[in-house]
C-alpha positions as CSV (number, residue, x, y, z in Angstrom):
1,M,6.2,-31.6,-1.0
2,S,5.4,-34.5,1.4
3,E,1.9,-35.8,2.0
4,L,-0.5,-33.4,3.7
5,S,-1.7,-34.5,7.2
6,N,-5.3,-34.5,8.2
7,I,-5.8,-31.0,9.6
8,R,-8.7,-32.0,11.7
9,E,-6.5,-34.3,13.7
10,D,-3.7,-31.8,14.1
11,L,-4.7,-29.5,17.1
12,P,-1.6,-27.2,17.2
13,T,-1.9,-26.4,13.5
14,S,-5.6,-25.9,13.7
15,M,-5.3,-23.5,16.7
16,T,-2.5,-21.6,14.9
17,M,-4.7,-21.2,11.8
18,A,-7.6,-20.1,14.0
19,A,-5.4,-17.4,15.6
20,F,-4.3,-16.0,12.3
21,A,-7.8,-16.1,10.9
22,G,-9.1,-14.3,14.0
23,I,-6.5,-11.5,13.5
24,S,-7.4,-11.2,9.8
25,W,-11.1,-10.9,10.6
26,Y,-10.6,-8.3,13.3
27,V,-8.3,-6.1,11.2
28,G,-10.5,-6.5,8.0
29,I,-13.7,-5.6,9.8
30,E,-12.0,-2.6,11.6
31,I,-10.7,-1.2,8.3
32,N,-14.2,-1.6,6.7
33,I,-15.8,0.3,9.5
34,S,-13.2,3.0,9.4
35,L,-13.5,3.4,5.6
36,F,-17.2,3.8,5.5
37,M,-17.4,6.1,8.5
38,L,-14.4,8.4,7.7
39,F,-14.9,8.8,3.9
40,K,-17.6,11.2,2.8
41,R,-17.4,9.9,-0.8
42,W,-17.4,6.2,-1.4
43,S,-15.4,6.4,-4.6
44,G,-11.9,6.6,-6.0
45,L,-8.9,4.4,-6.4
46,Y,-7.7,4.6,-2.8
47,F,-11.2,3.9,-1.3
48,W,-12.0,0.9,-3.4
49,S,-8.5,-0.5,-3.2
50,C,-8.7,-0.4,0.6
51,A,-12.3,-1.8,0.5
52,L,-11.5,-4.7,-1.8
53,G,-8.3,-5.5,0.1
54,S,-10.1,-5.6,3.4
55,W,-12.9,-7.8,2.0
56,G,-10.2,-10.2,0.7
57,V,-8.5,-10.3,4.1
58,I,-11.9,-11.2,5.7
59,L,-13.1,-13.8,3.1
60,Q,-9.8,-15.5,2.2
61,P,-9.2,-17.2,5.6
62,L,-13.0,-18.0,5.8
63,F,-12.9,-20.0,2.6
64,I,-9.6,-21.6,3.5
65,V,-11.0,-22.9,6.8
66,L,-14.2,-24.1,5.1
67,A,-12.1,-26.0,2.5
68,D,-9.3,-27.3,4.7
69,F,-11.6,-28.7,7.3
70,G,-14.0,-30.3,4.8
71,I,-17.0,-28.1,5.8
72,W,-17.4,-27.0,2.2
73,S,-17.2,-30.3,0.3
74,N,-17.7,-28.9,-3.2
75,L,-14.0,-28.8,-4.2
76,S,-14.4,-26.8,-7.4
77,A,-16.5,-24.1,-5.8
78,S,-14.3,-23.7,-2.7
79,I,-11.0,-23.6,-4.6
80,S,-12.5,-21.0,-7.0
81,M,-13.6,-18.8,-4.1
82,I,-10.2,-19.1,-2.5
83,Y,-8.5,-17.9,-5.6
84,L,-11.0,-15.1,-6.2
85,T,-10.5,-13.8,-2.7
86,W,-6.8,-14.1,-3.2
87,L,-7.2,-11.8,-6.2
88,I,-9.1,-9.1,-4.2
89,M,-6.7,-9.4,-1.3
90,V,-3.3,-9.3,-3.1
91,V,-3.8,-7.1,-6.2
92,P,-5.3,-4.0,-4.4
93,Q,-2.5,-3.8,-1.9
94,S,-0.1,-2.2,-4.4
95,W,-2.8,0.1,-5.7
96,V,-3.4,1.4,-2.2
97,L,0.3,2.5,-2.1
98,Y,0.1,3.9,-5.6
99,S,-3.0,5.9,-5.1
100,R,-1.2,8.0,-2.5
101,L,2.2,8.1,-4.1
102,H,1.4,11.5,-5.8
103,L,1.4,13.1,-2.3
104,I,5.2,13.0,-2.1
105,M,6.1,12.3,-5.8
106,H,5.1,14.8,-8.5
107,G,6.7,13.3,-11.6
108,E,3.7,12.7,-13.8
109,K,5.6,10.7,-16.3
110,M,7.1,8.4,-13.7
111,L,3.6,7.9,-12.0
112,R,2.1,6.9,-15.4
113,W,4.9,4.3,-15.9
114,I,4.3,2.9,-12.5
115,M,0.6,2.7,-13.2
116,V,1.3,0.8,-16.5
117,V,3.5,-1.7,-14.6
118,L,0.9,-2.2,-12.0
119,I,-1.8,-2.8,-14.6
120,F,0.4,-5.3,-16.5
121,N,1.3,-7.3,-13.3
122,S,-2.3,-7.2,-12.0
123,I,-3.5,-8.9,-15.2
124,V,-0.6,-11.1,-16.4
125,F,0.3,-12.6,-13.0
126,S,-3.2,-12.8,-11.4
127,V,-5.5,-14.2,-14.2
128,P,-3.2,-17.2,-15.0
129,T,-2.7,-17.8,-11.2
130,I,-6.5,-18.2,-10.8
131,V,-7.0,-20.3,-13.9
132,I,-4.0,-22.7,-13.4
133,G,-4.6,-23.0,-9.7
134,T,-8.2,-23.8,-10.0
135,L,-7.7,-26.4,-12.7
136,A,-4.7,-28.0,-10.9
137,Q,-6.4,-28.4,-7.6
138,A,-10.1,-28.9,-8.5
139,T,-9.8,-31.0,-11.6
140,T,-7.8,-33.9,-13.0
141,I,-7.8,-32.9,-16.7
142,N,-4.0,-32.8,-16.9
143,P,-1.7,-34.7,-14.5
144,S,1.1,-32.2,-15.1
145,L,-0.9,-29.2,-14.0
146,P,-0.1,-29.5,-10.2
147,H,3.6,-29.3,-11.0
148,V,3.1,-26.3,-13.3
149,N,0.9,-24.7,-10.6
150,L,3.7,-25.0,-8.1
151,I,6.2,-23.3,-10.4
152,W,3.8,-20.6,-11.4
153,D,2.8,-20.0,-7.8
154,R,6.4,-19.2,-6.9
155,V,6.8,-16.9,-9.9
156,Q,3.7,-14.8,-9.0
157,L,4.7,-14.8,-5.4
158,V,8.1,-13.3,-6.2
159,V,6.7,-10.8,-8.7
160,F,4.1,-9.4,-6.3
161,F,6.8,-9.4,-3.5
162,A,9.2,-7.4,-5.8
163,Q,6.4,-5.0,-6.8
164,E,5.3,-4.2,-3.2
165,L,9.0,-4.0,-2.1
166,S,9.7,-1.5,-4.9
167,L,6.8,0.7,-3.9
168,S,7.8,0.7,-0.3
169,L,11.4,1.6,-1.2
170,L,10.1,4.3,-3.5
171,Y,8.1,5.7,-0.6
172,I,11.2,5.7,1.6
173,Y,13.3,7.4,-1.0
174,Q,10.7,10.0,-2.0
175,T,9.9,10.8,1.7
176,R,13.5,11.3,2.5
177,K,13.9,13.6,-0.5
178,Y,10.7,15.5,0.5
179,L,12.0,16.0,4.1
180,R,15.4,17.2,2.8
181,D,13.9,19.7,0.4
182,S,11.3,20.9,2.9
183,S,14.0,21.4,5.5
184,V,16.0,23.6,3.0
185,L,12.9,25.6,2.2
186,F,12.0,26.2,5.8
187,K,15.6,27.3,6.5
188,F,15.2,30.0,3.8
189,S,11.9,31.2,5.2
190,V,11.8,34.8,6.4
191,F,8.6,34.9,8.2
192,A,8.7,31.5,10.0
193,S,6.3,31.9,12.9
194,P,6.2,29.6,16.0
195,A,2.9,28.2,14.6
196,S,4.5,27.4,11.2
197,T,7.4,25.8,13.0
198,D,5.1,23.6,15.0
199,A,3.2,22.6,11.8
200,T,6.4,21.8,10.1
201,S,7.5,19.6,13.0
202,E,4.2,17.8,12.9
203,E,4.5,17.1,9.2
204,E,8.1,15.9,9.6
205,R,6.9,13.6,12.3
206,V,4.3,12.1,10.0
207,L,6.7,11.7,7.2
208,C,9.2,10.0,9.4
209,H,6.5,7.6,10.5
210,L,5.8,6.9,6.8
211,I,9.4,5.8,6.4
212,Y,9.2,3.5,9.5
213,A,5.8,2.1,8.4
214,N,7.3,1.1,5.0
215,I,10.3,-0.5,6.7
216,L,7.8,-2.6,8.7
217,I,5.9,-3.4,5.5
218,I,9.1,-4.6,3.9
219,A,9.8,-6.8,6.9
220,L,6.3,-8.3,6.7
221,D,6.7,-8.9,3.0
222,I,9.9,-10.8,3.6
223,S,8.3,-12.9,6.3
224,L,5.4,-13.7,3.9
225,L,7.8,-14.7,1.1
226,V,9.8,-17.0,3.4
227,I,6.9,-18.8,5.0
228,A,5.1,-19.1,1.6
229,L,8.1,-20.7,0.0
230,L,8.6,-23.0,3.0
231,G,4.9,-23.9,2.9
232,V,5.3,-25.1,-0.7
233,Q,8.2,-27.4,0.4
234,Y,7.0,-28.6,3.8
235,A,3.6,-30.2,4.3
236,N,3.3,-29.2,8.0
237,L,3.6,-25.5,7.0
238,F,1.2,-25.6,4.1
239,Y,-1.9,-25.0,6.1
240,I,-0.3,-22.4,8.3
241,Q,1.0,-20.3,5.4
242,G,-2.5,-20.3,3.9
243,A,-3.8,-18.7,7.1
244,F,-0.7,-16.5,7.7
245,K,-0.9,-14.7,4.4
246,P,-4.3,-13.0,5.0
247,C,-3.1,-12.0,8.4
248,V,0.0,-10.3,7.1
249,Y,-1.9,-8.6,4.3
250,G,-4.4,-7.3,6.8
251,I,-1.7,-5.9,9.1
252,K,0.0,-4.3,6.1
253,L,-3.3,-2.8,4.9
254,K,-4.0,-1.4,8.4
255,I,-0.5,0.2,8.6
256,E,-0.9,1.8,5.1
257,F,-4.4,2.9,5.9
258,V,-3.4,4.7,9.1
259,I,-0.2,6.3,8.0
260,L,-1.4,7.4,4.5
261,N,-4.5,9.0,6.1
262,S,-2.2,10.8,8.5
263,L,-0.1,11.9,5.6
264,I,-3.0,13.4,3.6
265,K,-4.3,15.2,6.7
266,S,-0.9,16.7,7.3
267,L,-0.3,17.8,3.7
268,R,-3.9,19.1,3.4
269,A,-3.1,21.4,6.3
270,H,-0.2,22.8,4.3
271,G,-2.0,22.8,1.0
272,S,-1.6,26.5,0.5
273,G,2.0,26.6,1.3
274,T,5.4,25.2,0.6
275,Y,4.5,21.6,1.3
276,G,1.6,21.7,-1.1
277,Q,3.7,22.5,-4.2
278,S,5.2,20.4,-6.9
279,W,8.9,19.5,-6.9
280,S,9.6,22.0,-9.7
281,Q,8.0,24.7,-7.6
282,Q,10.0,23.8,-4.5
283,R,13.2,24.0,-6.5
284,Q,12.2,27.4,-7.8
285,W,11.5,28.6,-4.2
286,R,15.0,27.4,-3.1
287,R,16.6,29.3,-6.0
288,M,14.6,32.5,-5.1
289,G,15.0,32.1,-1.3
290,H,17.7,34.7,-0.9
291,T,17.0,37.1,-3.8
292,E,13.3,37.5,-3.4
293,S,13.4,38.1,0.3
294,S,14.7,41.6,-0.2
295,G,12.2,42.5,-3.0
296,N,9.0,44.5,-2.8
297,E,6.9,41.4,-2.8
298,T,8.1,40.2,0.6
299,G,5.8,40.5,3.6
300,P,3.6,38.1,5.4
301,Q,2.3,35.7,2.8
302,P,-0.5,33.2,3.0
303,S,2.0,30.5,2.4
304,G,3.2,30.4,6.0
305,G,6.3,32.5,5.6
306,T,8.4,31.6,2.5
307,G,9.2,35.2,1.6
308,V,8.1,34.4,-2.0
309,H,4.9,35.9,-3.5
310,L,2.5,33.1,-4.3
311,D,1.0,34.8,-7.3
312,R,4.4,34.9,-9.0
313,M,4.9,31.2,-8.3
314,R,1.4,30.3,-9.7
315,R,2.0,31.9,-13.1
316,G,4.3,29.2,-14.4
317,S,2.5,26.6,-16.6
318,D,4.4,23.8,-14.9
319,Q,3.3,24.8,-11.4
320,T,0.6,22.4,-10.3
321,R,-1.4,23.1,-7.2
322,F,-1.5,20.4,-4.6
323,D,-4.8,18.5,-4.5
324,P,-4.9,15.9,-1.7
325,D,-8.3,14.6,-3.0
326,R,-6.9,13.8,-6.4
327,W,-7.4,10.1,-6.2
328,Y,-10.6,10.1,-4.2
């Protein structure tokens, strides 16, 4: 990478950084206010992942500005804080998505494997990033450390990009599958009232928005990867990519916060019916859709019109009731 320019003498770059920092602060503060006002219980994986991520979005550009413009002259302290805020900004992002994945994906074994991968990546690719980056930029103990840091920075960048991309694609796949199976279930319903039809349409709308939101998140991830890699190569983009990253993470967090909250409200409204059941239960409902509708157990059910008696469906040991507050 070529020699860095004096940022205090580069007005266009300084103004661009200020714009990205302003967006990051606005989004981060708004998410914090929404979190602490909307949540009755300040606990759980989802809540603290959103809280930590939003704090990182607020603090990361602040420390970058203080360090880049020489306001905070203690290099070791400023670099350490930049990397610590990077940690609480980047790592919780994937945990936000994971903490709501069970709403549309009920394979417990797969969810556990995803959790193991997230824990592994969160430790293996974040701790060395902080240690190597701080030593390389704040000390001179090893002349080869800056080169090692550049290589490692690209590695962790690609790993976290692939991780968040995989989660977004998984959301898209599982949501499409959920919509397809739900559509089949509703087609087999015997007592589908106009009210249940409207509720189903609302849920489908939210789920479609979830797909669109994850497509937008993937586009933001790609833009982040591109500008971060260019920032490593070109000095005039180095400062901009540092301010651009918190802005993108803030926008992603806001999108996830809004759409996942809409999703849980929609599914909670259907918690006693078809949409609140596990995949194995939904498959069983499809199998029984025609045969059970003519039995003695048909009649208006509290499930919203599936034609299948809920007590029968609840007797199986593998039938898990939907709990939207599971990760609170």
